[in-house]
N, C-alpha and C positions, 0 to 999 in steps of 0.2 A: 408558434407548436411546437412537441415536443423532439426534446434533442435524445437521442442514445449513443450507449457506444457499445462498443462489443471489447470487453476482459478479453484478455491474451487464452490461449488456450492452456491445458493441463491434462498429461494423460493422457491427449488429444482428442478431448471435451472441453468445447467451445461454453464458455458462459454465453448464455439467454443476456441481450441486453434488459437494461435497464431504466426505466424513466429516470429522466430529471431535466434543470431547467427548467423554461419556460413552461406557466402555462398555457393552457389551449385555448382558443377562442373561448370556446363551450363554459369555462369555467367563469366567465365573467358575466355580467348583466345587458339585458337588450332587453329595450323595450319597444311596442307598437305603439303604447298611446302615452304619452308625458305626461310625467308628474305634476302631482299640482298638488303637494304638500309637502312640504319641507321632511317631513321624516321618510319618503320614498325614493329623495335626492340620491347621485350617485356621488359616494363622500370619497375627496380627495384629501389628501396629509401628508406633512413630514414630521410631526410630535409638537413641533412647534403652530405652525401654520393648520388651518384648516379650512375646508369649505366641503360646502354641496352644490349641486348642479341639476338644475330641475326649473320648473316651466316648459311654455309648447311656443315658444319665439315674440310672444304677444304680453307679457318679455319671459325673455330666457332671465330667472337667477341665478346669481351664484350667493350664498350665503357664506358667510364668513366670516370665521374662530381663530383667535387664537390661545393655546391655552394657559396662559400665563395671566390671564385677562380677568382681575378677581378683584372684587369688591370685599373690601377685607378689613368691615368698621367690626370692632368687636363687641363680644356677646357683656350688653353691664350685668346683665344677672351672674355673669360667673366671676364676680368681681367682687362680693359680698359678703357678710359675715358668715352668713349660712350654706354658701358652698362649697360645702368639706364633706370624704365619705364619713368623717363620724355625726354628724346630721342626715346628711341619707341612712346611714344604719338605724338610727332611732327613730325620724320615722319611718321608715318600714317597720321598723317594733312595733310602732304605736298604730299603724294604718291609715297614715295622713298622708290620703294618694292624691287628694285633691293641691298637697303641699309640694308633695312629690312633682306632681305634673305643671304646676305652676313655674315653679324655681326652675328642673333641669329638663323636663321637656317642650313647654312650648316656648321659652325662645327660639326653638328650630323655624316658627314662624314667622319671625322677623324678615325683613326685607334682605337684610343682611348678617353677615358674611354670605358672601355666593357668589359662582362662579357669572358670568357675564360677555354676553354674544358682542359682535364686532361690528355687523350691519348688516348691508347685501347691496349686489352689484345687480341692474334690470338693466339690461341689452331688450332694444326692441327692433325687429330685424326688418325694416323695410315696410311697406302698406299690405302686402302678400303673402307671407312669411307660413308658408302651411306646413305641419310638424309629418315627419313621415318616419322615424325611429330616433333612439339615441339608444347610443353601447358606452360602455363603462370596460375601458380591456384594461386588466388588472394587469397582466406583465410588465406594461409599460405606463402602469397609472394615466390614460389619459381618460378623459370622457369626451365622446361624437356625438352630437344632436347635430341631426341630415333635416332639410326644408327640401320644399318643392324649389324647382328651377335651377338644380344645382348647387344651392347653399348649403354650407356646413358649418359648423362653429369646433372648434375643439377646445378644452380645459385643460389644464393641470397643475396642479402644485407642484416645484420644483425641490426635487428630493432630498436636497441639501443646501439649499439657500433659500431666503425667507421671500418669496413673492410665487404670484401665482402667473401666468398668461394664457395668455383667448385668443383666436384667431378664427376670422369670420371669415370663407372663402366665399364675394359678396358682391355683385356692382352695386349691391340696394345700400340705400342710406342704413346705418348704426344712428337708434339715438339711446343717449346711454342715460342711464343716473344710478346715484351713488345715495345708497341711504342708512342714515347712522339709527340704531336701536332709538323705541321710542320712550329713552330715559324719562324727555320732558312733556311726554303727553299726557291728554287724560284718564286720573285711573277710573275705571270699571271695576277691577278687583282690588282688593287693596291685601294689602300681605296681612298674615294669620296664619296661628297654626291649626291644624288638623287637613291642611292639605298637603296632593304629593306635589303641585309648584305654589308655591307661598304666595303667588299674586301678580302684577301685572308690572312688569320691568316699569312702570314711570312710581311704582310705590320707593324705588331708589330715589327719587328724588333731586335727581340728577341737576342741572344748567344745563339748557341746549347748547348742542355742539359751537364752534365757529367755524364755518362752510365756507368755503373760495372755491376757484376753479375760474379756468380760461377755456380756450379753442380749441385743445385737448386732454386735455387735464380735470379733475374732481378732486377736491379732497377735504374731510374736514379733520376736526381737535375738538375731543370729547373727556370735558372734567371730568372723576369717576368721583372717590369717597377720600376725604384725607390727604387732597394732592395729587394724587394719584391722575395721568392721564394716556392716554393712547392716540393715536394717528391712522388714520386709512386713507390711502391714496392712490388714485387709478389715473393711468397716464397714457396714452394713447396716436396715434399713428396710421393714419389711411393712403390708399395705394388705389389704383383701377379696380383692381380686385382681391383688398383682400381690408380689413381688420383688424388691425393688432393692438391687444392692450396689456397694461402690467397690471397688478395691485401688489399692494405692502401693506402692512402692518406696521407700529415699533409705540414703545412703550416709553414710557418718564421714568423706569427703573434702569433700561438700558441706556438713554440718550437724554442730556439740556431739552433736546429739540426734535423730539420724536416727531414732531407736521415734518423737516427736511430730512429725517435717517429715512421715515418711509418714501418719498419724492424721491430720493436718492439711488434707493434699493430699486423702484421703478425705472429710472431713467438708464441706471445698468443693465437692466434686465430687454430693456428695446434696442439699445445701443447693440447687444450679444447679436439678439436676435429672437425667432420665436423657435425656428430649428435649430440652431446652434445651442440656445438653450435645451429645448426638448432633448438632444442629442446624448447633453451630462446628465440629464434628468433618466434619458434611458438606463444610461453606464450604470444607476445607483439601483436600480430594479433588478435589472439583470444579475448583478452581483446579488442581490438579495434574495435573490430566485436559484442562483446556486446553492444558496445551502443547504435546501433538504425539498423533495419533492416524495410522492406517494402515486400510487395506482394500485386502485381495488375496483371491484365488479360492480358495487353499487355506487353507481353515476352520482346521484341524490347526496349522500352523505361526502365523493369524495368533492364533487364541486363545491360543499359547504366549507370544507378544511381549506379550498385554496381560496376560499372569498374571506374566511376569517383568518389567514394568514397576510391576504392581502393587508387588512385593515390593522392589523397586528402590524403591516412593517408600516405604514402611514399614521399610526399614532405613538408608536414605541420606539426612543431613541435613547442614545446612554447619556445626551446633554439635553433635553428639554423635560420640562415635566410631567411626571410619570400618568397614569391613565386615570380619570376619574371617572363621573357614573355613563357620560357621553364621550369623553375625549375628547377629540377635536372639532367635534360636530353638537355646539351645543345648540339646542331647540330655537329655531326661528320664526317662532310664533306670538312673538311680542309680552311675552311672558319671562319671568324667573323659569328659571330650568326644572324642570322633576327635580325634587330631591335635591333642589338647590345647583345640580351638578359635582356635588363634591368628591369631598373621599370617603369611603364609607369600607369599614377594617372589619367590618364582623364575614365576610362575603366576597365584596365585589371585588376591592381590589387584588384579592388574592387570587379569586379564579383568573381574574385575565391574563396574567401571568404566566398559568398552568402550561400554556402549550410551547413558552419561550426556551423548558430545559429540555427535553425531548427534540424538540422542533430545529432543533441547534441555531437559534436565537437570542444567545446571550447577552448578547450588547445593548437589544429593548429591555431583558431584566436584569439589566443593569443602571438602567435610568430611576428603576424603581428603589431600588438601596440604595445608591448613588443619593437620596430624595430623602430618604427614611435618613440615612445619617446624616446629611445636611440640616435637618430641623428635626436631630435627635435635644439638640440643646432646649430647643421651645415642650417636646416631649417629656423630660425630663423636668423642665419648671414646674410644666401642672402635675407632673406626680407625686412632688414634692409639696404642691400650694393645695393641691387637692385632697390626695392619698395623707401625705406628712407622713410617707414613708421616701425611705429610698431605694435606688436603684431605677428603673425604666419601664413606667409604664407610657403607652398612646391612648388616645383619643381617636373612639370608635367614629366616632364621624368629622372630619375635619377638614379647615380650610386648606390652600394652601401652604400657607406657612405652618403645619401642624397643630393649627390651634384648633382648638374644643369649640365644636359651634351647636353644638343640644339634640336632642330626640329624646328618643324612649330610652330615658334613663336605666333602664337597666342593663340595654347595649351599648350607647354612646358611652358610660361610665365603669364599662364592665372591666378585670380586673388583669383578663389574658389577651388582652388585644396582643400587645408585643410580645405574647407567645406566638402569635398565630403568624404574625410579620419574621420574627424568628424565623420560619419556617422557608423564606425565601432568601434570606441570608447563607441556610446552611444549604440551600438545594446550588446555590450557586457558589457557590464552595465546592459539593460536591461532581456539579459538573463537570467545571473548568479547573477544578484540582489546584488552583493559583494561590499559592499558599501565603503572600501578598496578602490579601483578598481575604483569606482564613486569621492570620495573624492580628490586621489591621483594623476588620471590618468584622466578620460572620463571628470570633469565640468574644470581641469586645460587647458586640450587641450581645448572644446570648446572654452574657455573661451579668452584662447589667440587669436584665429580663430576670434574671433565675434571682438576684440580688431581690430584686421585689418582691418574686414572690416567696420568694426563702419571709421575707421580713412581711407579707400580707396576711398568707397564712398561721391558721394557728392553730393548735394541740388540745385536741380535744380531751376524755380522759382515758381513753382508751392511746393515748400515744400517740392519735393520726391525725394530719393535720389537715385543716377540714380550711374554707373558705368562709368569711365573717356574710358575705352578699354571694350566692352564685344561683343564676342564669343560662339558660341556654337558647339564644337565639331560632326563631320569635317565639318559644312556647310562649301561649299566654299572653302576647303582645307586650303592652305594659301597662296589664292588671296588677297588684299587690301580690297574681299567685306566678307569675313569671319570674319572681325571686321564690327560689327552693329552698327547705331545711335543712338539705342537701348539699353537699356539692354534686356537680350535675359533668355528668359523662362528656361534652363538652370542655366546660372549665375542667375537668381531670385530665382529659386527654392532651389538654395544652399542656398543662402542666409538668407533667411526665414526661411528655415527647423533652422537652424546653432543659427539663434538665438530666436528662439521659445524656441528649446530645449536649449539653453544656461539659456536663465531664468526659463525655468522647474529645467535643474539642478543645478541651483543659489536658487530657493526655497528647493527641498530637501538636498541643503547643508547648508542651514539655511542662505544664503546668501541673505536676501530680498531685499536692496534696489541697489543689481549689478540685481538682477533679475526685481526690477522696473525701470532699466537703459535698460537690453535690451529691452524686453515689450517696451519702448518709440522709439526705433532707429527702432524696429519691423515696427512698427506704421507708418513710415516714408519713406519704402517701397513703393512704389507704387504694385497691384496687378499683380497677373500676367494676360501672351498677351492671350484672348479667344479672337477668331472669333463671333462678336456681331449675328452672322446671323447663323451659323452650328453650335456655342456654341464647336468650337474644337480648341487644345490648340494650338498655332502658335510656330514657333521657335520663335518671338519676332514681335514688333508689326507692326501689318500691314505685317508680311512677314509669307505665307503659307508655310507649308513643299511644295517645288515646285515640288519637285523626291524623287525616291525610296533612300534610303538613307540606311548606315549598322548603323549609329549609331544613337538611340533613343534619343540624351541627351535632344529633350524639353517636352520630355514627364516623365522627372525624377521626378513629379512633383506625378505620379502616382506611377510610381514605379523607383524607391528604395525610396522614401523619404515617400511617403503615406499621402503628405497634401491635397492632390485628392482622397477620397477612398470612396468605394461602400456602407458601413455603411452610410455616410453623406447623403444618402438621394436621390432624383430624380435631383437634379439641379449637384451632381457630378456623379450622374450614365450616366446620360446624355453627360457630357465632355468625360466620361472616352467612353463610345461605342463611339461616334463623332469620336476622336481622333484614336481609335482601327482600326472605317474605312476609314479615312484619309490614314492611313497604307496600310492600303487592298490597293484600289486603287489606289496610288501612285506603288504598285507591289515589288518585291522584286528581282530583276532584280542588285540592286547597293549592296543586304544584303552580310555578310560575313555570316558564321558557329555562330557567337557569337550572333548574331541578330536573329537570331532564335532561341535560347536559350533566352535570353531577350523578344521573346515575346511570348514564354513559361506564363512565371515570370509576364508580362502585363494580356495574356489571363486569367489568374489565379484570379488576381485582379478584374478582370471584371466578375466573375463568370461564363466564356465558357469554360468547359471542352476540350469541341470536338477541340475545335482552340487551346488551351495547349496542348492535342495530338497532335493534326498535327504536331504542332509544334517541338516538341522532336522525333518524328519521323522521320521527313525530318532532322533532325538536325543529327540521328545518324548515318541517312542510304547515304545521301549525302555528307556530311563536316565533316565527320572522317572518318582514314584510319582502316587497319584492324584492325589494336593496338589500336586503339577509340581513338587515338589521333587527334583533334581538328586541320585540315591546313586550313581553314578559306576558302577557294573555294569551288565550287562543283564540288567535283568529281564522281555527276553520269550520266552524259549528259542529264540530265530531263530536263535542264535550271533553275533552279531553283533562279538560281543568275549567270550574265555576267562573276561573277567572276573563274577562273580555278586554279590561282596557288596555291603551297601546302606548304605555313610555318605553320610550327607548332607554334601555343603556345597555353597556359593553359583555357584564360576563359571562351571559349567557354563551355571547357567540363564539368566545374563546376558551371557554370550560368546553366548545361541541369540537373545536379542535383538537384540546386535549384529549379526550375522551379516547378521537381515532388512533389519534401519537398509542398511548393505554393499548388498546387493540395488538399494535404492529408489533412494540417493543417496552418491555419491564427490565428495570434494572435495579429499583427501587432496596430491592431488599443482597443486595450486593453479589449478583448472578445475573446477568444478561440474558430475558429470554425473548426469545423471537419469535410471535407471530402466536402470542401466546391468551389472545382471548378474539379466533375470526371465527364465525358462523362456518360450521359447514361445506354450505355450499361457494363460499370466496376460496376458490380453484386455484385463481391465478390472480397472487397480491406481488408488491414493489417498491420499494422504496431507498429510497437514497442518501445518506448519509444523515440518518436521525441520529440524536447525541445519546451515548449514555455514562449516569454516573462512571467515573475512573475519569473522564475525558476522554472519552471509546467514543470514533466517526462509525455506524455501521451501517452498512447497504445488505440487502438483503434480498432474492427471490425466490417466489413460489409457485411450481407450474402442477396444474395436476395436481393441487393439494400438497406437496412434499417439497420442504426447501432445497431449490438449487443450490444455489451459491452462498456463501456470507463473506464481505470483506469485514472487515476490522481497521482504522485507524488507531493506532496512540495517537496521541497529541504530547503527553505528559510521560508517558512509560510506570511501569505497574503491572502487578496481576491482574491479569482481565480471567475472570471468572464467565463458560456459557456453558447454557446450558445446549446438551449436545439435539441439534436439529435434525441431524441422521437418521437419527435410532440402530438399528441394527444393520442396518444398508453401507457405511463405513460411508469413507469421505478421504479426497487428497487435498492435502496440504501445500501451499506456496509463501513463505516468509519466515518459518519458524523452526527455531531450533530444537533438536532432538532432547538436547537436555532442557530445555527452558520450555518445558510443553509435558503435561500429564493427562493421561484420558483416565478417567472411570468407567466410562460407560455411558452413566448420567452425563461427566459433567464434564469440559474441556477447559485446564487450566493454564494458562501461560505467561510467562514473564515478559515481558515487554520492555525495550524501549522508546523514549520519545520519536516521533518519525515513523516509527517501525507499521508496518501492512500487511497482513496477515488474509489471507484469504484458504477458504474453505469451499471444497464443492464435493458434489455427491458421487457415491461409485455409479455405473449403469449398472 
């Protein structure tokens, strides 16, 4: 149930209630027919453990996962003498495409490295259990499946402890199976290149697990690659009216005896009891949902936002591995997961964290940059070994340890991957204003990235720097034409952005000589490639976007980087409009689901609320399975895309949530704008404690198409700039000293102190 509060009155005016707190019941998932495939299951998770609940009771299935379960075998091809940037440049020059594929692309088809699943629990409830309904309450992160004869199963993964629990309210017997993944099974589809999934799990060729069990417990110990082991344990107890179980997963990286650790976790959970454990689990989620909330007229998009923020809470934590392609929900189909469940840094990881910032969930995004920082030495070692250059770059396709695992060489070995990742270090700083993070993480990452980009770029006859090899994901796929003769707008936008921001952060940290250095290098970079007649952004000089394409890499300068922005005036607005029109002209036939999510963000930056709404509704209704998982292809049959496949990945989900937030609040240009891109028929809207750059928490309400109230809490102090949302109607204020405030009519500027709360109310 949505909670509300009534703010204090000011000048006799009551501030209308703002929605906040728990999602409503209709925001969750409700099934009248059972999920019979794993990718339509109810997702549960806590950043480390994940579970998928599906099936009809004959059996009820719980697919198990843990985000640090990885086969981390090295790629042998990447340790030979030809594995170098120098060789890649030479082979591209000579047109040796077969050799490029053999050395750089094809190793991605090796069985490992890859993410691996943990197994499955199967529960058969009596002899006559009949499925009636199932639901996922996202407020409490609890799945419930109801059967006939008043039988009910409840499942949750504890929000902050490393176990999951099941309670089955039934007097019937419960038959239990704990199934290890078929790593030692028969191979029917061996690993190999050119596949979305590299083959059967059995291609990994592990030994069979060591299984054991007793009257009220069962477990197994699985040997992986290179001495890595993991254990899964399930323990239970029965009464006359209920069966209660607990499971846990432990690894040899956390314990010398992972089986003992997993069993101990289960026993502690059972000793605490289902109800007590559920109570502490709920407390975490209650706190999570208090961070932010929204209320809009389009209930399809509103529900999708809550489902995405639920999955974000289940997948992203500050102290667990970051979100990979499938997060804590690795495929349960006996196959190596799609695209090996890896870390794709040419779009996928970056889009996954877009909603964290204005959505006021910085702790989730912090886990991403912490992992990037902790694996930085591996990335720097690869940078030196492959590029033979100083500074920092990052493999675009990476395993858990940030090691290169291969794929289309134009992108997996891109020179600008660390630059896009730098964007998240910068956003973490701007939205938190944490000066320790600025000094010890953000500036060092951007500086090391700029050192590399200065070293890898080369000056041409005109004195302008260029990349020896430049591409634009994923234009021309992995053909030779994917390498462009001039620098692409994708690479150029990232280089220009990171040099500009490195100079900015150098000034912020008192490194003024460094700032001058990076401004000089920035001056040596060419301008973005723009068509002189239409003013649209090109893929590269003299190379327009020729056809529909899923990746809007050539528009990075608009979003997410904001180098070209609406607030800069007519010239930039013309570029944004014509570039967006170019996307529309080329159509959506080759788009994936994430393309529509990204379009919503672009449209919001273009102040086009109708287009943003349309994109988000198409994403929600055509590119998501019934459990809200983004499945890449169009499942609607309405022709939004020629892609019909359904491999599940998460980036489209989280980018969609960010798109709605961009419609409601923007602050990327240094000024807070309320409802900058909402459709004309969205008359009544509210949001609570979305976050703006500068560490400002913003709540606002719109009624009858007019902003009624604004509340801003300044976490760290500093100057708050707000685009006047009241127009000429005027407003009354609370919490502002007149000497620290100015109003130009168009903008309000307030010098704030840490913890200060400002309230503005429209005059009647």
